[in-house]
N, C-alpha and C positions, 0 to 999 in steps of 0.2 A: 522850658518845659521837656524835662525826659522824654519823651518820648520812644523812648531805644530798646523793646521791652526781649530779656533774653528772659529766654525758653529751654533751661539745663541741667534744669534737677531730676537727678537723678537717684535722689536717697532713695534707699531701702533695694532696688536692682540684684537681681544676681550681675554676674561678669558676664553670664552671658543673656541677659536681656541687654544689658550700654558693650556689651559687643554689638547687639542685631540693631540696634540703631545706625550702628556706623558697613559689622556692611551693606543692612536696605539703601546705605547708598542718604541717612537723613542730613538733610542741613534745612538751614534758622532759614536760611533765602533761597527762597526755588529760582531756578537756573528758567523757569521757562513761565516766570512771569503769574499776573494773575490771570491763567488760563489753568495752571495745574496748581490749586496750591493745599495746603492743610487746612483750612480754611474752604474747600468749594472736594476734599476730598472725603468719602460715602465714610470708614475707619473715624473719623475728627468727630471728637465728645465733650460734652460744656465748654467749647469754643468760644469766643467772639474776635473783631478780626485789631482789639485790643489787647486779649486777655490770653496769655497761655491756657492750651484745652490738656487732655491728655486720643488716643486713639486705641483704638483695640489690636491696632496690630502690633504698634510700637510700644514698649513701652515708657515710662519718665515722661520726663512734661516737653510741651511740643506747643511749636510758635507755628499760630497758623498760615505766620507768610512763606512759613517751610515745604520740603519737600522729601519725600526720597518712592524710591522704587518702587511700592507696590503698591500708588495714588492710584487709588480709579476712583473716577468722575461721581459725587452725586446722583441719586437716579430721580 
């Protein structure tokens, strides 16, 4: 099976919102490994380990194993 989840849908985003993904250092593969991933960030929404989700601070489709510079641990 194809387990390469792609979460790069930025449909409907403004140029500024799209640029914010880059300026905040969003990547689909966290350089910190399991310790810091979107799936365990307090800003993540509607996300599972195998489905793209959303984020309250970065617009667009977000990868559960991703990371950005705004990452905050879930409390």
